[in-house]
C-alpha positions in Angstrom: 122.1 155.9 -15.0 120.4 152.6 -15.5 117.5 151.1 -13.0 120.0 149.1 -11.8 122.6 151.6 -10.8 119.8 153.8 -8.9 119.3 150.0 -7.0 122.5 149.7 -5.7 123.1 153.4 -4.5 119.3 153.9 -3.2 119.6 155.6 0.3 117.2 153.3 1.7 117.9 149.3 1.8 113.9 148.8 1.0 113.3 151.0 -1.8 114.2 149.2 -4.2 113.9 145.7 -3.4 113.1 142.6 -5.7 109.7 142.8 -4.3 109.6 146.3 -4.9 111.0 145.9 -8.4 108.8 142.9 -9.7 106.1 145.7 -9.3 108.1 148.3 -11.2 109.3 146.4 -14.3 105.9 144.9 -15.6 104.7 148.7 -15.4 107.8 150.3 -17.1 107.7 147.8 -20.0 103.9 148.5 -20.3 105.0 151.9 -21.0 107.7 150.9 -23.8 110.7 151.0 -21.4 113.1 148.3 -20.8 113.9 146.1 -18.6 116.9 148.5 -16.8 116.4 151.4 -18.3 118.1 154.6 -18.2 116.1 156.8 -15.9 116.1 159.5 -13.0 115.0 158.1 -9.7 113.8 161.3 -7.4 114.2 160.1 -4.2 112.5 162.9 -2.1 112.3 163.2 1.4 111.5 159.5 2.3 112.6 156.8 0.0 111.8 154.1 2.1 108.1 155.3 2.1 107.8 156.4 -1.4 109.9 158.1 -4.5 109.4 158.6 -8.4 110.9 157.2 -11.6 111.2 159.5 -14.4 112.0 157.1 -17.5 112.3 158.8 -21.4 110.8 156.4 -23.7 110.5 157.1 -27.8 106.9 158.1 -27.3 107.3 160.2 -24.0 108.7 160.7 -20.7 107.1 157.6 -18.1 106.5 158.8 -14.6 106.0 156.5 -11.9 104.9 157.2 -8.3 106.3 153.8 -6.3 104.8 153.1 -2.5 107.3 150.8 -1.3 105.2 149.4 1.2 101.6 149.8 2.1 99.9 148.3 4.8 98.2 144.7 3.9 99.1 145.4 0.1 102.8 145.3 -0.1 104.2 148.0 -2.8 101.8 150.0 -5.0 103.3 151.5 -8.7 101.0 154.4 -10.4 102.2 155.4 -13.7 101.6 157.4 -16.8 103.3 158.3 -20.1 103.4 161.8 -20.9 104.3 162.6 -24.4 106.7 165.0 -25.2 104.5 167.5 -26.2 103.0 167.5 -23.2 106.1 167.4 -20.7 106.2 170.2 -18.1 109.8 171.2 -17.8 111.6 173.9 -15.8 114.5 175.8 -16.1 118.1 174.3 -15.4 120.1 176.6 -13.2 123.6 176.3 -12.2 125.5 178.4 -9.6 129.1 178.0 -9.1 131.8 178.8 -6.4 135.5 178.1 -7.2 135.2 174.3 -8.5 131.8 173.6 -7.3 128.6 173.3 -8.9 125.1 173.5 -7.7 122.5 172.8 -10.1 118.4 172.8 -10.1 115.9 171.7 -13.0 112.2 170.6 -12.6 110.5 168.3 -14.2 106.8 167.5 -14.1 106.2 168.8 -10.6 109.8 167.1 -9.5 112.8 169.5 -8.5 116.2 167.7 -8.8 118.9 169.4 -6.8 122.7 168.5 -6.9 126.1 169.4 -6.2 129.1 168.7 -8.4 129.2 165.3 -9.8 125.4 164.7 -9.3 124.8 168.1 -11.1 126.3 166.9 -14.0 124.2 164.0 -14.1 121.5 166.1 -13.8 122.1 168.6 -16.6 122.6 165.8 -18.7 119.3 164.2 -17.9 117.7 167.4 -18.5 119.4 168.1 -21.8 117.9 164.8 -22.8 114.7 165.7 -21.5 115.1 169.1 -23.7 116.4 167.3 -26.7 113.4 165.3 -26.9 110.6 167.6 -26.6 112.0 169.5 -29.4 112.3 166.4 -30.9 116.3 166.3 -31.2 118.6 163.2 -30.7 119.8 163.7 -27.4 123.3 165.7 -27.1 126.6 164.2 -26.2 127.7 165.4 -22.9 131.3 166.1 -22.4 132.9 166.5 -19.1 136.8 167.4 -18.7 139.2 165.0 -17.7 139.9 166.6 -14.3 135.9 166.6 -13.3 135.8 162.8 -14.8 138.5 162.0 -12.2 137.1 163.8 -9.3 133.6 161.8 -9.8 135.0 158.8 -10.3 136.9 159.4 -6.6 133.8 160.9 -5.1 131.2 158.6 -2.6 128.2 158.2 -4.4 126.2 161.1 -4.2 122.6 158.3 -4.0 123.9 157.5 -0.5 122.8 161.0 0.8 119.3 161.3 1.8 117.2 163.9 0.5 119.8 165.3 -2.5 116.8 165.0 -4.8 113.6 166.9 -3.5 110.2 166.4 -5.0 107.4 168.9 -4.6 
């Protein structure tokens, strides 16, 4: 998903205001990411306070830790570019029951968990990262027409607080 899509579905209104993005975007650009980069946002337990942005770029994985509002300072971002040969990835685990899927994946200490449509999005992100660490182009992710229809009809998963946790 693009950063603008994450902004539209932020679980807390103040998490990605223009003031916060004014601090985030220059940092992403300095590390090789575009303005509206394809990324993953790990909201964690308190998205109105802090969260992480994981953005794959040609050189590696940009990991941004965003503090939304520090007293007397405003938003703050600390970021690093982790080279592909140093990116720490865990297993991609899937559990199913009927037509429902529960997925879990760990990247750079962040545990990404999702159900159904969100699980599909995490799987696509995880496969992109795994391909990049092996030096391959990202895989083409295909889903069935029925799964695409269900995902389009479902409410946005980003609106649920705590759907993605960080450790």
